[in-house]
C-alpha positions as CSV (number, residue, x, y, z in Angstrom):
1,M,16.3,-1.4,-38.7
2,K,17.1,-1.9,-35.0
3,L,14.4,-3.1,-32.7
4,E,14.6,0.0,-30.5
5,D,14.1,2.2,-33.6
6,A,11.0,0.2,-34.7
7,L,9.1,0.1,-31.5
8,P,8.2,3.9,-31.3
9,Q,6.9,3.8,-34.8
10,L,4.7,0.9,-33.9
11,G,3.4,2.7,-30.8
12,Q,4.4,-0.3,-28.6
13,E,7.3,1.0,-26.6
14,N,5.7,0.2,-23.2
15,L,4.4,-3.3,-23.8
16,L,6.2,-4.7,-20.8
17,S,3.7,-6.5,-18.6
18,I,4.1,-6.9,-14.9
19,Q,4.6,-10.7,-15.4
20,S,7.4,-10.0,-17.9
21,Y,9.0,-7.5,-15.6
22,L,8.9,-9.9,-12.6
23,L,10.4,-12.8,-14.7
24,A,13.2,-10.5,-15.9
25,E,13.9,-9.5,-12.3
26,E,13.8,-13.2,-11.3
27,D,16.3,-14.0,-14.0
28,K,18.9,-11.7,-12.3
29,H,19.0,-14.1,-9.4
30,P,20.4,-17.5,-10.5
31,H,19.1,-19.3,-7.3
32,A,15.5,-18.0,-7.5
33,T,12.8,-20.6,-7.2
34,G,10.0,-18.6,-8.8
35,R,7.9,-18.6,-5.7
36,F,8.3,-14.9,-5.0
37,T,7.3,-14.1,-8.6
38,W,4.3,-16.4,-8.3
39,I,3.1,-14.6,-5.2
40,L,3.3,-11.1,-6.8
41,S,1.6,-12.5,-9.9
42,A,-1.3,-13.8,-7.7
43,I,-1.7,-10.3,-6.2
44,S,-1.9,-8.8,-9.7
45,L,-4.5,-11.3,-10.7
46,A,-6.6,-10.7,-7.5
47,T,-6.5,-6.9,-8.0
48,K,-7.6,-7.1,-11.6
49,Y,-10.7,-9.0,-10.4
50,I,-11.3,-6.4,-7.6
51,A,-10.9,-3.6,-10.2
52,A,-13.6,-5.2,-12.3
53,R,-16.0,-5.6,-9.3
54,C,-15.4,-1.9,-8.3
55,R,-16.3,-0.8,-11.9
56,R,-19.5,-2.8,-11.8
57,A,-20.3,-2.1,-8.1
58,R,-23.4,0.0,-8.8
59,I,-24.7,-2.3,-11.5
60,E,-24.2,-5.4,-9.4
61,D,-25.7,-3.8,-6.3
62,V,-22.6,-4.5,-4.1
63,L,-22.3,-1.0,-2.7
64,G,-23.0,-0.1,0.9
65,A,-22.6,-1.9,4.2
66,M,-22.8,-5.6,5.0
67,G,-24.4,-5.0,8.4
68,S,-21.4,-6.5,10.2
69,E,-18.1,-5.3,11.7
70,N,-14.5,-6.4,11.1
71,V,-11.9,-7.1,13.7
72,Q,-11.2,-3.4,13.9
73,G,-14.8,-2.7,15.0
74,E,-15.5,-0.9,11.7
75,E,-18.6,-1.5,9.6
76,Q,-17.7,-3.7,6.7
77,Q,-18.7,-2.7,3.2
78,K,-19.9,-5.3,0.8
79,L,-16.8,-4.8,-1.4
80,D,-14.5,-5.1,1.7
81,V,-15.7,-8.7,1.9
82,I,-15.4,-9.4,-1.8
83,A,-11.9,-7.9,-2.0
84,N,-10.8,-9.8,1.1
85,E,-12.1,-13.2,-0.1
86,T,-10.6,-12.6,-3.6
87,L,-7.1,-12.0,-2.2
88,L,-7.4,-14.9,0.3
89,A,-8.5,-17.2,-2.6
90,C,-5.6,-16.2,-4.9
91,L,-2.9,-16.1,-2.3
92,G,-4.0,-19.1,-0.3
93,K,-3.3,-21.4,-3.2
94,R,0.1,-20.0,-4.1
95,A,3.2,-22.2,-3.4
96,G,5.8,-20.3,-1.3
97,L,3.4,-18.7,1.2
98,A,3.4,-19.9,4.8
99,I,1.1,-17.2,6.3
100,V,-1.5,-14.8,4.9
101,A,-2.8,-12.0,7.1
102,S,-5.6,-9.5,6.3
103,E,-6.7,-6.3,8.0
104,E,-10.2,-7.7,7.9
105,N,-9.4,-10.9,9.9
106,E,-8.6,-11.2,13.6
107,E,-6.0,-14.0,13.1
108,P,-3.6,-14.7,10.3
109,L,-4.2,-17.7,8.0
110,I,-1.5,-20.4,8.6
111,L,-0.9,-22.3,5.4
112,S,2.2,-24.2,6.4
113,C,4.9,-24.3,9.1
114,D,7.5,-25.3,6.5
115,G,9.7,-22.2,6.1
116,Q,11.9,-23.9,3.4
117,E,9.1,-24.8,1.0
118,R,7.0,-21.8,2.0
119,P,9.4,-19.0,2.9
120,Y,7.1,-16.0,2.6
121,I,4.3,-14.1,4.4
122,A,1.8,-11.8,2.7
123,L,-0.2,-9.1,4.5
124,F,-2.8,-6.8,3.0
125,D,-5.5,-4.2,3.4
126,P,-8.0,-5.5,0.8
127,L,-9.9,-2.3,0.2
128,D,-8.6,0.9,1.7
129,G,-11.2,3.7,1.6
130,S,-14.1,1.4,0.7
131,S,-16.8,3.9,1.8
132,N,-15.6,6.1,-1.1
133,L,-17.2,3.7,-3.5
134,D,-20.7,5.0,-2.7
135,T,-19.7,8.3,-4.3
136,C,-17.5,6.9,-7.0
137,G,-14.3,8.0,-5.2
138,G,-10.8,6.4,-5.3
139,V,-10.1,3.2,-3.3
140,G,-7.2,0.8,-3.2
141,T,-5.5,-2.3,-2.0
142,I,-2.2,-2.2,0.0
143,F,0.1,-5.2,0.4
144,S,3.4,-6.3,2.0
145,I,5.7,-9.3,1.7
146,L,8.0,-10.6,4.5
147,H,10.3,-13.6,4.9
148,H,8.8,-16.3,7.1
149,D,10.9,-16.8,10.3
150,R,10.6,-20.6,11.1
151,R,12.0,-19.9,14.6
152,A,8.9,-17.9,15.7
153,D,7.0,-19.6,18.5
154,P,4.0,-19.5,18.2
155,I,4.1,-19.3,14.4
156,E,1.7,-16.3,14.5
157,N,4.6,-14.3,15.9
158,A,6.4,-14.6,12.6
159,V,4.1,-11.9,11.2
160,R,5.1,-9.3,13.7
161,Q,8.2,-7.9,12.0
162,K,9.5,-4.4,11.6
163,G,8.9,-2.7,8.3
164,V,12.6,-2.7,7.5
165,N,12.3,-6.5,7.1
166,Q,9.8,-6.1,4.2
167,I,11.1,-7.6,0.9
168,A,8.3,-6.1,-1.2
169,A,5.4,-3.7,-0.8
170,G,2.9,-2.1,-3.1
171,Y,-0.6,-0.7,-3.6
172,V,-3.2,-0.7,-6.3
173,L,-5.4,2.4,-6.9
174,Y,-8.8,1.8,-8.4
175,G,-9.7,5.1,-10.0
176,P,-10.1,6.5,-13.5
177,S,-7.4,4.0,-14.4
178,T,-6.2,1.0,-12.3
179,V,-2.6,1.7,-11.1
180,L,-0.2,-0.8,-9.5
181,V,2.8,0.6,-7.7
182,L,5.4,-1.9,-6.6
183,T,8.8,-2.0,-4.9
184,T,11.0,-5.0,-4.2
185,G,13.7,-2.9,-2.6
186,R,15.2,-1.8,-6.0
187,G,13.3,1.4,-6.6
188,V,9.6,1.9,-7.3
189,Q,7.9,0.8,-10.5
190,M,4.4,1.9,-11.7
191,F,2.1,-0.2,-13.9
192,V,-1.3,0.7,-15.3
193,L,-4.0,-1.9,-16.2
194,D,-4.9,-2.0,-19.9
195,P,-8.4,-3.6,-19.7
196,S,-8.4,-4.3,-23.4
197,I,-5.7,-6.9,-23.0
198,G,-6.1,-7.6,-19.3
199,S,-2.6,-6.8,-18.3
200,F,-0.7,-4.4,-16.1
201,L,1.8,-2.5,-18.3
202,L,4.9,-0.8,-17.0
203,V,4.6,3.0,-17.5
204,D,7.4,4.3,-15.1
205,A,10.4,2.2,-14.4
206,D,11.9,4.4,-11.6
207,V,9.4,6.6,-9.8
208,R,11.0,9.4,-7.8
209,I,9.0,11.6,-5.5
210,P,9.6,15.4,-5.8
211,Q,11.6,16.6,-2.8
212,A,9.2,19.4,-2.0
213,N,5.8,20.7,-2.9
214,K,3.6,23.2,-1.0
215,S,0.8,20.7,-0.5
216,Y,-0.4,18.6,2.5
217,S,-3.0,15.9,2.9
218,I,-4.8,15.6,6.3
219,N,-8.3,15.4,7.7
220,E,-8.4,18.9,9.2
221,A,-11.8,18.3,10.8
222,Y,-9.9,16.8,13.7
223,T,-7.5,19.7,14.1
224,N,-8.6,20.6,17.6
225,S,-7.9,17.0,18.7
226,F,-4.4,16.9,17.2
227,P,-1.3,17.3,19.5
228,E,0.2,20.8,19.6
229,G,3.0,20.1,17.1
230,Y,0.7,19.1,14.3
231,R,-1.5,22.2,15.0
232,K,1.6,24.3,14.9
233,Y,2.6,22.8,11.5
234,L,-0.9,23.4,10.1
235,S,-0.8,27.1,11.2
236,W,2.6,27.5,9.6
237,A,1.4,25.8,6.3
238,H,-1.6,28.2,6.2
239,D,0.6,31.2,6.6
240,N,3.0,30.0,3.9
241,G,0.5,29.4,1.1
242,Y,0.2,25.6,1.2
243,S,-2.8,23.9,-0.4
244,S,-4.8,21.1,1.1
245,R,-5.7,17.9,-0.8
246,Y,-7.6,15.1,1.0
247,A,-9.4,12.2,-0.7
248,G,-10.4,10.1,2.3
249,A,-8.5,7.0,1.1
250,M,-4.8,6.6,2.0
251,V,-4.0,5.0,-1.3
252,A,-5.4,7.9,-3.3
253,D,-3.7,10.5,-1.1
254,V,-0.3,8.8,-1.0
255,H,-0.4,8.2,-4.8
256,R,-1.0,11.9,-5.5
257,I,1.9,12.8,-3.2
258,L,4.2,10.2,-4.8
259,M,3.5,11.8,-8.2
260,K,3.3,15.5,-7.2
261,G,5.2,15.8,-3.9
262,G,3.9,17.1,-0.6
263,V,3.2,15.4,2.7
264,F,0.5,13.0,4.0
265,L,-0.3,13.2,7.7
266,Y,-2.4,11.0,9.9
267,P,-1.8,12.3,13.5
268,P,-2.8,10.9,16.8
269,T,-6.0,12.3,18.3
270,E,-7.6,12.4,21.7
271,K,-9.7,9.3,20.8
272,A,-6.9,7.5,19.1
273,P,-3.7,8.6,21.0
274,N,-1.6,6.0,19.3
275,G,-2.8,6.9,15.8
276,K,-5.4,5.1,13.7
277,L,-3.5,3.6,10.7
278,R,-2.5,0.0,10.9
279,L,1.3,-0.3,11.2
280,M,1.6,-3.7,9.5
281,Y,-1.1,-3.4,6.7
282,E,-0.9,0.3,5.8
283,A,1.9,2.3,7.3
284,N,4.9,0.0,6.7
285,P,4.2,-0.9,3.1
286,M,3.5,2.8,2.2
287,A,6.7,3.8,4.1
288,M,8.8,1.3,2.1
289,I,7.4,2.7,-1.2
290,I,7.9,6.3,-0.2
291,E,11.5,5.7,1.0
292,Q,12.3,3.7,-2.1
293,A,11.2,6.7,-4.2
294,G,13.4,9.0,-2.2
295,G,11.0,10.3,0.4
296,K,10.7,9.9,4.2
297,A,8.1,8.2,6.5
298,Y,7.8,8.8,10.2
299,S,5.5,7.8,13.1
300,G,5.9,10.6,15.5
301,T,9.6,11.4,15.5
302,M,10.6,7.7,14.8
303,R,11.1,6.2,11.3
304,T,8.0,4.2,10.7
305,M,9.8,1.1,9.5
306,E,11.8,1.0,12.7
307,V,8.7,0.7,14.9
308,E,8.6,-2.6,16.8
309,P,5.2,-4.2,16.3
310,E,3.7,-5.5,19.5
311,A,0.4,-6.7,18.0
312,L,-0.8,-7.8,14.6
313,H,-3.4,-5.0,14.3
314,Q,-1.3,-2.3,16.0
315,R,-2.2,1.3,15.2
316,T,0.2,4.1,14.5
317,S,0.4,7.7,13.4
318,V,2.1,8.6,10.1
319,V,3.9,11.5,8.4
320,L,5.2,10.6,5.0
321,G,6.1,12.2,1.6
322,S,8.7,14.5,0.1
323,S,11.8,14.7,2.2
324,D,11.8,18.4,2.7
325,E,8.2,18.5,3.6
326,V,8.4,15.7,6.1
327,D,11.4,17.5,7.7
328,I,9.3,20.7,8.2
329,V,6.6,18.6,10.0
330,L,9.2,16.9,12.2
331,S,10.7,20.3,13.2
332,N,7.3,21.2,14.6
333,L,7.0,18.0,16.5
334,A,10.4,18.2,18.2
């Protein structure tokens, strides 16, 4: 009997862990040092720990606010701090990383100035949608990997790169199951954590977003504050039988759209004329994932990953999702 014939009978056809997947990808590159694989492995380890803390949040009394604000001026949740410290601890000790930057910290953490021994930069939003935890809603972690440019002066400027320079991006959704979605520029792979063996297992080797679906995700409470083009689109969507789905966490909303199709919108408002999402920590990594899955991502009428970052915590608006649905939104913004 051939191996491929035996596996379905054993019920083990998808026992490919994320570590095995990364090592197999690394093997395709004869000059690989293993540092890149080691960094992504650290992210998977950190997010498994965060998933466990989220599941026990009520039991361990780590729900609610810390009574402090982050660099964004937002009230920090207890699990924001736990997730941030977990990722910093795991990534800060990984060979290959020169800089680690978190949405929760004002300045990036400089680990080394040596771009040869440490050629990578990691950025992350440790716990997107953390206020949802109080009501048992979906939350997530978003991350991005860049090459370290040793010519940057000061070294902090090495972080401020366009999204097109990303070499990997992903997110982890902590919900009924813990899902890790990853791209290294060769399509989008989806893994699900099997808590019984403590490993992320590959469940979809080439995720493709549907090209269209009559569904949109937006916080319509701010409609009166949106620019005219977005209000025009919403009026059109209402007239054409579109349904609205909004979870209040970017990871949860984008994951649904990646699976089902549709469009996610986070427009500018009168209070946030440049938009509210973080370009480096949220918009760029999500844009890379959506584009690698066959969709589109724009900030205003400009491709999100082409936006030149002027500040580490720069804000932006976002329209991303199925190609056909994004095109409809853009036609109303023109």
